[in-house]
C-alpha positions in Angstrom: 48.5 -1.8 -29.0 49.0 2.1 -29.4 50.7 1.6 -32.6 47.8 -0.3 -34.0 45.3 2.1 -32.6 47.4 5.0 -33.9 47.2 3.2 -37.4 43.6 2.1 -37.1 42.5 5.7 -36.1 44.3 7.2 -39.5 42.7 4.4 -41.5 39.2 5.3 -40.0 39.4 9.2 -40.7 41.0 8.4 -44.3 38.2 6.2 -45.4 35.1 7.9 -44.3 32.9 7.1 -47.2 33.8 3.5 -47.5 33.0 3.2 -43.6 29.6 4.9 -44.0 28.6 2.7 -47.0 29.9 -0.6 -45.9 28.8 -0.4 -42.2 25.3 0.8 -43.2 25.0 -2.0 -45.8 26.1 -4.9 -43.3 23.8 -3.7 -40.7 20.8 -3.5 -43.0 21.5 -7.2 -44.2 21.7 -8.1 -40.6 18.6 -6.4 -39.4 16.4 -8.1 -42.1 16.6 -11.1 -40.0 14.3 -9.3 -37.4 11.2 -10.5 -39.4 12.0 -14.1 -38.5 11.8 -13.5 -34.9 9.3 -15.6 -33.0 7.8 -15.3 -29.6 7.1 -18.2 -27.1 4.3 -18.0 -24.5 5.3 -21.6 -23.1 6.7 -21.8 -19.9 8.6 -24.9 -21.1 11.0 -22.6 -22.9 12.8 -22.2 -19.2 13.8 -25.6 -19.5 16.3 -27.5 -21.6 15.2 -30.4 -23.5 17.2 -32.7 -21.5 15.9 -31.3 -18.3 15.0 -34.4 -16.0 12.0 -32.3 -14.4 10.8 -31.5 -17.8 11.2 -35.0 -19.0 9.2 -36.3 -16.0 6.7 -33.8 -16.6 6.3 -34.7 -20.3 6.1 -38.3 -19.3 3.4 -37.7 -16.9 1.5 -35.9 -19.4 1.7 -38.7 -22.0 0.3 -41.0 -19.6 -2.6 -39.1 -18.1 -4.8 -36.0 -19.2 -2.6 -33.0 -19.9 -2.5 -30.3 -17.1 -2.8 -27.2 -19.3 -5.9 -25.7 -17.9 -7.9 -22.3 -16.9 -9.1 -22.2 -13.6 -12.2 -19.8 -13.1 -12.7 -18.5 -9.7 -16.2 -17.5 -8.7 -16.6 -15.0 -5.5 -20.1 -14.1 -4.9 -20.4 -10.9 -3.0 -22.8 -12.3 -0.7 -19.9 -15.0 0.4 -22.0 -18.2 0.1 -22.0 -20.1 -3.3 -25.0 -22.4 -2.1 -27.7 -20.2 -2.9 -30.1 -20.8 -5.9 -29.0 -17.7 -7.4 -25.2 -18.4 -7.3 -25.7 -22.1 -8.0 -27.6 -21.3 -11.2 -24.5 -18.7 -12.3 -22.3 -21.8 -11.7 -24.1 -24.1 -13.8 -24.3 -21.6 -16.4 -20.6 -20.7 -16.5 -19.9 -24.4 -16.5 -21.9 -25.1 -19.5 -20.3 -22.2 -21.2 -16.8 -23.2 -20.3 -17.2 -26.5 -22.5 -17.1 -24.2 -25.4 -13.7 -23.3 -24.7 -11.2 -23.8 -27.5 -9.2 -27.2 -27.0 -11.3 -27.9 -23.8 -11.5 -31.6 -23.2 -12.9 -31.4 -19.7 -14.7 -29.1 -17.2 -14.9 -29.9 -13.4 -17.0 -27.8 -11.0 -19.2 -28.5 -8.1 -22.3 -28.4 -10.1 -21.3 -31.2 -12.4 -19.6 -33.5 -9.8 -20.4 -36.9 -10.2 -21.8 -37.7 -7.0 -22.4 -41.5 -6.3 -25.2 -42.7 -3.9 -26.9 -46.0 -3.2 -30.2 -46.9 -4.8 -31.0 -50.3 -3.5 -28.6 -52.8 -5.2 -28.0 -50.0 -7.8 -25.3 -47.2 -7.9 -26.7 -44.0 -8.9 -24.3 -41.4 -10.3 -25.4 -37.9 -11.3 -24.2 -34.2 -11.1 -24.3 -32.8 -7.6 -26.2 -29.9 -8.7 -29.0 -29.6 -11.1 -32.3 -27.4 -11.5 -31.1 -25.2 -8.6 -34.3 -23.1 -8.6 -36.1 -26.0 -7.8 -34.2 -26.9 -4.7 -35.4 -26.6 -1.0 -33.5 -25.3 1.6 -33.0 -28.6 2.8 -31.3 -29.8 -0.3 -29.1 -26.6 -0.4 -27.9 -27.6 3.1 -27.2 -31.3 1.9 -25.4 -30.0 -1.3 -23.4 -27.8 0.8 -22.4 -30.5 3.3 -21.4 -32.9 0.6 -19.3 -30.2 -1.3 -17.4 -28.6 1.7 -16.7 -32.2 3.4 -15.9 -34.5 -0.1 -12.1 -34.7 -0.1 -12.1 -34.6 -3.8 -13.9 -31.1 -3.8 -13.0 -29.4 -0.6 -10.1 -27.0 -1.0 -9.9 -27.7 -4.7 -13.0 -26.8 -6.1 -14.9 -25.1 -3.2 -13.6 -23.4 -0.4 -14.2 -25.1 3.2 -16.5 -22.2 4.4 -18.4 -22.4 1.1 -17.5 -18.6 0.0 -15.6 -19.3 -3.0 -15.7 -22.1 -5.9 -14.0 -22.9 -9.1 -14.3 -24.3 -12.4 -11.3 -26.1 -13.9 -11.5 -26.3 -17.7 -8.7 -29.1 -18.9 -7.2 -28.1 -22.0 -5.5 -30.5 -24.8 -3.6 -27.7 -26.9 -2.5 -29.1 -30.2 1.1 -27.4 -29.7 1.5 -26.3 -33.5 1.6 -22.6 -32.7 1.4 -22.3 -28.9 1.2 -18.6 -29.0 -1.7 -18.8 -31.2 -3.5 -21.4 -29.3 -2.7 -19.8 -25.9 -4.4 -16.4 -27.3 -7.2 -18.0 -28.7 -8.2 -19.5 -25.4 -7.5 -16.5 -23.4 -9.5 -14.2 -25.8 -12.4 -16.6 -25.4 -12.1 -17.1 -21.4 -11.6 -13.0 -21.1 -14.6 -12.7 -23.1 -16.6 -15.2 -21.1 -15.4 -13.4 -17.9 -16.6 -10.0 -19.3 -20.1 -11.5 -20.4 -20.6 -13.3 -17.0 -19.9 -10.3 -14.8 -21.9 -8.1 -16.7 -25.0 -10.5 -16.5 -24.0 -11.4 -12.9 -22.7 -8.5 -11.3 -23.0 -10.1 -7.7 -20.2 -12.5 -8.5 -16.8 -11.7 -9.1 -15.0 -14.1 -11.4 -11.1 -14.6 -11.4 -9.0 -16.2 -14.2 -6.1 -18.6 -13.1 -4.4 -21.6 -14.4 -1.3 -22.9 -16.6 -2.6 -21.2 -19.8 -3.1 -17.8 -17.9 0.2 -18.1 -16.7 1.6 -18.8 -20.1 -0.3 -15.7 -21.1 1.2 -13.6 -18.3 4.6 -14.6 -19.8 3.7 -13.5 -23.2 2.3 -10.2 -21.7 5.3 -9.5 -19.9 7.5 -10.1 -22.9 5.4 -7.7 -24.9 5.0 -5.0 -22.2 8.6 -4.9 -21.8 9.7 -4.6 -25.3 6.9 -2.2 -26.1 7.2 0.5 -22.9 10.6 -0.1 -21.5 12.9 0.6 -24.6 11.0 4.1 -25.3 10.8 4.9 -21.7 14.7 4.2 -21.2 15.5 6.0 -24.6 13.9 9.1 -23.4 15.4 9.2 -20.1 18.8 8.3 -21.1 18.4 11.1 -24.0 17.5 13.6 -21.3 20.4 12.5 -19.1 23.2 12.8 -22.0 21.9 16.2 -23.1 22.2 17.4 -19.6 25.8 15.9 -19.2 27.3 16.1 -22.7 25.3 19.1 -23.8 25.6 18.6 -27.4 22.8 17.6 -29.6 25.1 15.9 -32.7 27.0 13.6 -29.8 23.8 12.8 -28.5 22.1 12.1 -31.7 24.9 10.0 -32.9 25.1 7.8 -29.9 21.4 7.1 -30.2 22.1 6.3 -33.7 24.7 3.7 -32.5 22.0 2.5 -30.4 19.6 1.9 -33.0 21.8 0.2 -35.5 23.5 -2.1 -32.7 20.0 -3.3 -31.6 18.7 -3.6 -34.9 21.8 -5.6 -36.1 21.9 -7.8 -32.9 18.3 -8.6 -33.1 18.4 -9.4 -36.8 21.4 -11.7 -36.3 19.2 -13.5 -33.6 16.3 -13.8 -36.3 18.7 -15.3 -38.8 19.4 -17.9 -36.1 15.4 -18.4 -35.5 16.0 -17.0 -31.8 12.4 -17.3 -30.0 11.7 -14.1 -27.7 10.7 -14.6 -24.2 10.7 -12.4 -21.1 14.3 -12.4 -20.4 15.4 -12.0 -24.1 13.0 -9.1 -24.5 15.8 -7.1 -22.3 18.5 -7.6 -24.8 17.7 -4.4 -26.5 17.8 -2.5 -23.2 21.2 -4.0 -22.1 22.7 -3.6 -25.7 21.5 0.4 -25.6 23.2 0.8 -22.0 26.3 -0.7 -23.3 26.4 1.4 -26.5 26.0 4.6 -24.4 29.0 4.0 -22.4 30.9 3.4 -25.5 29.8 6.8 -27.0 30.3 8.8 -23.8 33.9 7.7 -23.6 34.8 8.4 -27.1 33.1 11.7 -27.5 34.0 12.8 -24.1 37.9 12.5 -25.1 37.1 14.0 -28.7 35.7 17.2 -26.9 38.5 17.2 -24.4 40.7 17.5 -27.5 38.8 20.2 -29.1 39.0 22.2 -25.9 42.8 22.2 -25.8 43.0 23.4 -29.3 43.3 20.3 -31.4 41.7 20.2 -34.8 38.5 18.3 -35.2 40.6 15.5 -37.2 43.3 15.5 -34.8 41.1 15.3 -31.8 39.2 12.2 -33.1 42.2 10.4 -34.0 43.6 10.9 -30.7 40.2 10.0 -29.2 40.1 6.6 -31.2 43.7 5.9 -30.1 43.3 6.6 -26.3 39.8 4.8 -26.2 40.7 2.0 -28.4 42.6 -0.5 -26.1 40.5 0.0 -22.8 37.2 0.2 -25.0 38.0 -3.0 -26.8 39.0 -4.8 -23.5 35.8 -3.8 -21.7 33.5 -4.7 -24.5 35.4 -8.0 -24.9 35.2 -8.6 -20.9 31.4 -7.5 -20.9 30.9 -9.9 -24.0 32.5 -12.8 -22.2 30.4 -12.0 -19.1 27.3 -12.3 -21.1 28.4 -15.4 -22.9 29.0 -17.0 -19.6 25.4 -17.0 -19.3 25.3 -20.1 -21.3 26.5 -22.0 -18.0 22.9 -21.2 -17.0 20.4 -23.9 -17.0 17.7 -21.6 -18.4 17.7 -21.5 -22.1 16.2 -17.8 -22.5 19.4 -16.6 -20.4 21.7 -18.5 -22.9 19.8 -16.8 -25.6 20.2 -13.4 -23.7 23.7 -13.8 -23.2 24.5 -14.5 -27.0 22.5 -11.9 -28.4 23.9 -9.2 -26.1 27.3 -10.4 -26.5 26.9 -9.7 -30.2 25.1 -6.5 -29.8 28.1 -5.4 -27.5 30.7 -6.2 -30.2 28.7 -4.6 -32.9 28.0 -1.3 -30.7 32.2 -1.2 -30.2 32.7 -1.6 -34.0 30.0 1.1 -35.0 31.5 3.4 -32.1 35.3 3.0 -33.3 34.3 3.6 -37.1 31.0 4.8 -38.1 30.3 7.4 -35.3 33.7 9.1 -35.6 33.2 9.5 -39.3 29.9 11.0 -39.0 30.9 13.2 -36.3 33.9 14.7 -38.5 31.0 15.2 -41.2 28.5 16.9 -39.4 28.7 20.3 -38.6 30.9 21.2 -35.6 29.3 21.1 -32.4 30.1 21.9 -28.9 30.8 19.4 -26.2 31.0 20.4 -22.6 31.7 17.8 -20.2 34.8 18.3 -18.4 36.1 21.9 -18.0 32.9 23.5 -17.4 32.6 25.5 -14.1 29.9 23.0 -13.2 32.4 20.0 -13.1 35.3 21.7 -11.1 34.4 19.9 -8.3 36.4 16.9 -9.7 39.6 19.1 -9.3 38.4 19.7 -5.5 37.6 16.0 -5.0 41.3 14.9 -6.5 42.8 17.0 -3.8 40.7 15.8 -1.2 41.5 12.5 -2.0 44.9 13.0 -2.0 44.9 14.3 1.6 42.8 11.4 2.7 43.8 8.6 0.6 44.3 5.9 3.2 41.2 6.9 5.5 39.2 6.6 2.5 40.8 3.4 1.5 40.4 1.6 4.7 37.1 3.2 5.4 35.9 1.5 2.0 37.3 -1.9 2.9 35.6 -1.6 6.4 32.4 -1.1 4.8 32.9 -3.7 2.1 33.6 -6.2 5.1 30.5 -5.2 7.0 28.1 -5.1 4.2 29.3 -8.1 2.2 29.1 -10.2 5.4 25.5 -10.1 4.9 25.7 -11.9 1.7 25.3 -15.3 3.5 21.7 -14.0 4.5 20.9 -14.7 0.7 19.7 -18.1 -0.6 18.5 -19.4 -4.0 14.7 -19.2 -3.6 11.8 -18.7 -5.9 8.0 -18.6 -6.2 7.0 -18.5 -9.7 3.7 -16.7 -9.4 5.7 -13.7 -7.6 7.5 -13.2 -11.1 4.6 -10.9 -11.8 4.0 -7.8 -9.8 0.9 -7.2 -8.0 -0.4 -4.7 -10.7 -0.8 -7.6 -13.0 -4.1 -9.3 -13.3 -2.7 -12.7 -13.2 -0.8 -12.0 -9.9 -4.1 -10.4 -8.6 -6.2 -13.6 -9.5 -3.5 -15.9 -8.2 -3.2 -14.0 -4.8 -7.1 -14.5 -4.6 -7.1 -17.9 -5.4 -4.4 -18.9 -2.9 -6.1 -17.0 -0.4 -9.7 -18.0 -0.6 -9.8 -21.1 -2.6 -6.8 -23.5 -3.3 -3.1 -23.5 -4.3 -1.8 -23.0 -7.6 1.4 -25.0 -7.0 0.7 -28.9 -7.9 3.0 -31.8 -7.2 2.0 -34.9 -9.1 3.0 -38.2 -8.4 2.5 -41.4 -10.7 1.8 -44.4 -8.3 2.7 -47.6 -10.2 1.8 -51.2 -9.4 3.6 -54.0 -10.6 1.2 -55.5 -13.2 -1.9 -54.5 -15.5 -5.0 -53.7 -13.3 -2.8 -53.6 -10.2 -4.4 -50.6 -9.0 -7.2 -52.7 -7.8 -5.0 -54.9 -5.3 -6.0 -53.8 -1.7 -2.1 -53.8 -0.7 -1.6 -51.1 -3.6 -4.8 -49.2 -2.6 -3.9 -49.3 1.3 -0.1 -48.1 0.4 -1.4 -45.3 -1.8 -3.7 -44.2 0.6 -1.1 -44.2 3.4 1.0 -42.1 1.2 -2.1 -39.6 0.6 -2.4 -39.5 4.4 1.2 -38.9 5.1 1.0 -35.9 2.4 -1.8 -34.4 4.0 0.1 -34.0 7.3 2.8 -32.2 5.6 2.8 -28.4 6.4 3.1 -27.4 2.9 0.1 -29.2 1.6 -3.3 -28.0 1.3 -5.0 -30.8 -0.4 -4.5 -34.2 -1.9 -6.4 -35.7 -4.8 -6.2 -39.3 -4.9 -8.0 -42.3 -6.5 -8.4 -44.0 -3.0 -10.7 -41.4 -2.0 -13.0 -42.5 -4.9 -12.8 -46.3 -3.9 -13.7 -45.4 -0.5 -16.6 -43.6 -1.4 -17.7 -46.4 -3.8 -17.2 -49.0 -0.8 -19.4 -46.8 1.1 -22.2 -46.8 -1.6 -22.1 -50.5 -2.2 -22.8 -50.9 1.5 -26.0 -49.0 1.6 -24.1 -45.7 2.2 -23.1 -46.8 5.6 -20.6 -44.1 6.8 -18.7 -47.0 8.8 -18.1 -48.6 5.3 -16.1 -45.4 4.1 -12.8 -47.6 3.6 -10.9 -49.3 0.9 -12.5 -52.6 -0.7 -11.1 -55.6 1.0 -10.6 -57.6 -2.4 -9.3 -57.0 -5.7 -12.3 -58.3 -7.3 -14.6 -55.9 -5.4 -12.4 -53.0 -6.2 -12.5 -54.0 -10.0 -16.2 -54.3 -9.9 -16.7 -51.0 -8.4 -14.5 -49.3 -10.6 -16.3 -50.6 -13.6 -19.6 -49.8 -12.5 -18.4 -46.1 -11.8 -17.0 -45.8 -15.0 -19.7 -46.9 -16.7 -21.9 -44.6 -15.3 -19.6 -41.4 -15.9 -20.6 -39.1 -18.7 -18.5 -38.2 -21.5 -15.7 -36.0 -20.8 -15.8 -36.8 -17.1 -14.0 -40.2 -17.0 -11.0 -41.2 -14.7 -8.5 -40.8 -17.7 -6.9 -37.8 -15.7 -6.2 -40.1 -12.7 -5.7 -43.9 -14.0 -3.7 -44.9 -17.0 -4.8 -47.1 -20.0 -4.3 -50.7 -18.4 -5.1 -49.8 -14.7 -1.3 -50.2 -13.8 -0.9 -46.7 -12.4 -2.6 -43.8 -10.8 -1.7 -40.1 -10.5 -1.9 -38.6 -7.1 -1.6 -34.8 -6.9 -0.8 -32.7 -3.9 -1.9 -29.2 -4.2 0.4 -26.9 -2.1 0.2 -23.6 -0.3 2.0 -20.5 -1.4 5.2 -22.2 -0.9 9.1 -21.1 -2.2 11.1 -23.1 -4.0 13.4 -24.4 -1.2 10.3 -25.8 0.5 8.9 -27.4 -2.5 12.0 -29.1 -3.1 12.3 -30.1 0.5 8.9 -31.6 0.3 9.8 -33.5 -2.8 12.8 -35.1 -1.1 10.8 -36.3 2.0 7.9 -37.7 -0.2 10.5 -39.6 -2.5 12.3 -40.8 0.7 8.8 -41.8 2.2 8.1 -43.8 -1.0 11.3 -45.4 -1.0 11.0 -46.3 2.9 7.6 -47.5 3.2 6.5 -48.6 -0.7 7.5 -52.0 0.3 7.8 -53.1 -3.3 4.1 -52.7 -3.6 4.0 -49.2 -5.0 6.6 -47.4 -6.7 7.0 -43.8 -8.2 9.5 -42.0 -10.3 9.3 -38.9 -8.0 7.2 -35.8 -7.9 6.7 -33.5 -10.9 4.9 -30.4 -11.9 5.5 -26.8 -13.3 6.2 -25.1 -9.8 8.5 -28.0 -9.1 10.4 -27.6 -12.4 10.8 -23.8 -11.6 12.2 -24.7 -8.5 14.8 -26.9 -9.3 16.1 -24.9 -12.4 16.1 -21.8 -9.9 18.6 -23.9 -7.7 20.8 -25.4 -10.3 20.8 -22.0 -12.2 22.1 -20.3 -9.0 24.9 -22.8 -8.6 25.9 -22.7 -12.6 26.0 -18.8 -12.2 28.0 -18.8 -9.4 30.7 -21.2 -11.0 30.3 -19.1 -14.0 31.2 -15.9 -12.1 34.4 -17.6 -10.8 35.5 -18.5 -14.1 34.9 -15.0 -15.3 36.8 -13.7 -12.6 39.8 -15.8 -13.4 39.5 -15.0 -17.1 39.3 -11.1 -16.6 42.1 -11.0 -14.2 44.5 -12.7 -16.6 43.2 -10.4 -19.2 43.8 -7.4 -17.2 47.3 -8.3 -16.5 48.2 -8.9 -20.1 46.4 -5.7 -21.2 48.2 -3.3 -18.7 51.4 -5.5 -18.5 51.7 -5.0 -14.7 51.2 -8.1 -12.2 50.8 -5.8 -9.1 48.1 -3.5 -10.6 46.3 -6.6 -12.1 46.0 -8.2 -8.7 44.9 -4.7 -7.3 42.4 -4.1 -9.9 40.6 -7.3 -9.0 39.5 -5.9 -5.6 37.3 -3.1 -7.1 35.9 -5.5 -9.7 34.7 -8.0 -7.2 33.7 -5.7 -4.5 30.8 -3.9 -6.0 29.0 -7.2 -6.7 29.8 -8.3 -3.1 28.3 -5.1 -1.6 25.1 -5.3 -3.9 24.4 -8.9 -2.7 25.1 -8.0 0.8 22.5 -5.1 0.6 20.1 -7.6 -1.2 20.8 -9.9 1.7 20.1 -7.3 4.5 16.7 -6.3 2.7 15.3 -9.3 0.6 17.6 -12.3 1.1 15.8 -14.1 -1.7 17.8 -14.7 -5.0 15.6 -15.5 -8.2 16.8 -16.5 -11.6 17.1 -12.8 -12.7 19.3 -11.9 -9.4 21.5 -14.7 -9.7 22.5 -13.4 -13.2 23.8 -10.0 -11.9 27.4 -10.9 -10.9 28.0 -12.3 -14.3 26.4 -9.3 -16.2 27.7 -6.5 -14.0 31.4 -7.9 -13.8 32.0 -6.7 -17.4 30.4 -3.4 -17.0 32.0 -2.9 -13.9 35.7 -3.6 -15.5 34.8 -0.7 -18.0 35.5 2.1 -15.2 38.7 0.3 -13.8 40.2 -0.1 -17.4 39.7 3.4 -18.3 40.9 4.8 -15.0 44.2 2.2 -15.3 44.7 2.9 -18.8 44.8 6.6 -18.4 46.9 6.3 -15.2 49.6 3.8 -16.8 49.5 6.5 -19.7 50.7 9.0 -17.6 53.1 7.1 -15.7 54.7 5.4 -18.7 54.4 7.9 -21.6 54.3 11.1 -19.8 56.7 10.0 -16.8 54.5 11.7 -14.1 54.7 10.6 -10.5 51.8 8.6 -9.1 50.0 11.4 -7.4 50.0 13.3 -10.7 49.3 10.5 -12.8 46.2 10.1 -10.7 45.2 13.5 -11.2 45.6 13.0 -15.1 43.2 9.8 -14.6 40.8 11.7 -12.8 40.7 14.5 -15.2 40.4 12.1 -18.4 38.3 9.2 -17.1 36.4 10.9 -14.0 33.9 12.8 -15.8 33.1 10.2 -18.5 33.0 7.5 -16.0 30.4 9.5 -13.9 28.4 10.2 -17.0 28.4 6.7 -18.1 27.6 5.5 -14.5 24.5 7.9 -14.4 23.2 6.7 -17.7 23.9 3.0 -16.9 21.9 3.5 -13.5 19.1 5.2 -15.0 18.9 2.6 -17.8 18.8 -0.3 -15.3 16.5 1.4 -13.2 14.0 1.7 -16.1 14.5 -2.1 -16.4 13.8 -2.3 -12.6 10.3 -0.9 -13.5 9.3 -4.1 -15.3 6.3 -6.2 -14.3 8.3 -9.1 -14.5 10.3 -9.9 -11.5 13.3 -11.6 -13.2 13.7 -8.6 -15.2 12.7 -5.8 -12.4 15.2 -7.6 -9.8 18.0 -7.9 -12.4 17.7 -4.5 -13.2 17.6 -3.0 -9.5 20.7 -5.0 -8.2 22.5 -4.2 -11.4 21.9 -0.5 -10.7 23.1 -0.9 -7.0 26.2 -2.7 -8.3 27.0 -0.2 -10.9 26.4 2.8 -8.6 29.0 1.0 -6.0 31.3 0.3 -8.7 31.6 3.9 -9.3 32.2 4.7 -5.8 34.5 2.1 -5.5 36.5 3.5 -8.4 36.5 6.9 -6.5 37.1 5.8 -3.0 39.0 2.4 -3.1 40.9 2.0 -6.5 43.3 5.3 -6.4 44.2 4.4 -2.9 45.2 0.6 -3.7 47.2 2.0 -6.9 49.0 4.3 -4.7 49.5 1.5 -2.1 51.5 -0.7 -4.7 52.9 2.1 -6.9 55.8 3.7 -4.9 57.2 5.8 -8.0 59.4 3.1 -9.3 59.1 2.0 -12.9 55.9 0.3 -13.7 
């Protein structure tokens, strides 16, 4: 490898203009693909087409009305929905909501189809009309109906009557989901502003699946719009303070821009769809490109300060950096490619784009950056032998005097903190993906606290024949299931067709409360249902609850603010109840819903990432042994490579304990980065031992001199970079950034405290 690296360095220096022209042409050709990049605001992008939960969800939507919706939550400041003024505002907003693009249905307390007996007839009408003409007794009656009706209470009106909601059901064409979502959001935002301006005493909150999709879109745009420039500014400052060379910092950032442009352009040529996770790809490529540039130019500066010419210093920098840098970039790329084991497509895409970007950054660092550095006027690089960094020499001697104390102290610390890893669990809550500063999160939190849940679990309860939903045994079993669900601690509300049938049976018996029960015959049930359906106005029929041939009905459980583990546990109990108590009368394929889909994919993603990390560790361990040609040091290197993630997850277990999809990625993402420090340190150590014939202690001194400062510079820049990512308003990205920053910090400390001691423990001075 040294022979190849030396020949490669000679070739690079001898063909400067060929490299400049050829590299820039290739990058421009690749970057042109960026105009083909598209963006998605559909949360379905987080699921593979063959995902069983997605398939169940889509099947449900084909049978019943689609569940894309916007929920308008009205909170009067006087905390009483049932006043003439507030009901008038509710009716006004309900009527306006019908004008929402792609709306197919609007449900509210005001247009709730209340059925009452009128002699031998069934009278079905809006619960509220002409509120200004209502008496106090009328208002009390309407309030009593609304807060006690099982189809309204805890769903469209709070039990205490303080808050109410308007649910807009949408039928998005799906031709251009982003434009369709933006069109709806633009309309409801305008509706929101106009309503609050006209009714300052009523606060309006926007919620629902479409608003969540829009929140994903905004998260993607905000991260791309703000995080990249913030990160570049902070990292430029860090590099100027550490390298103190404008040409070096300028070339590093030139590398960054070219690498990002080429990687994202190639993604465009492959028709990659941008999502919130994929939006972080430029940030990660940026961070890795900086690490490469710091190592190359630090070694170049070291040569200049030791009297070498610019050309010879650059050749030696390329030669000494080529093998460890190639290895670390390949392992980092492999780490990101392992993300293809994830069950979340955006993470597959993120891994592929970053892997390509990492290798492009390596090629540019090894070719274009050196020749540009030689063409530019000579600059000064102060990174190692300045008086401000003499502390590295002090640390070397301190370590050699206390090597075993530091080694065993590090091991003990790792064992103690690492033991808290077991406190972590794969858990998620998708509304918590967005931090509390976002409008969607604020609206969701208010809705959860004051009105209803945002997590729905739908069940398609199927009979054995067309018209079977009118069979008394079917109705009874369905009602028993609804009663059982209401008893579960996770469930806030259950919307079931059987409640409609009970009310109709009461209506048909002169509104006798004792007759609030299911019809006793199939004929009666069919007659009640037909009469009711004929009385319903356009847009408020029962197609959202009953299929076309009346052979199945949808039952919806609205849940509290539960986490994924609780949601999956409820689903399993519900499926078991249906299996044990269905008696062949009712059957169901199980629960479905957006929240449940995220719950399952989060669990599966965690497991697949754990498997991927094991595979990655095995791959990297074998590669390290082959690269350094030492079994003993290859085994030793595994410890500081595994330790950082172990400690980071231990700290997370002590403080948070909840691993979402972003945090689950950290082990795979960080391992390739962590190996960078290990390989550069081992490379310099072995170079001193094998080529310079130094003792183990002197070889360590040389490794600290050559790799120590670049390692800390790259660590500082990496940590700053990932901390910027941690400022994202999207939890998948922010948590991933924070835990990765912790991991990289621990990695640097491990390289300083643990790895040198392990090396001296196995290297007793014999040939290695």
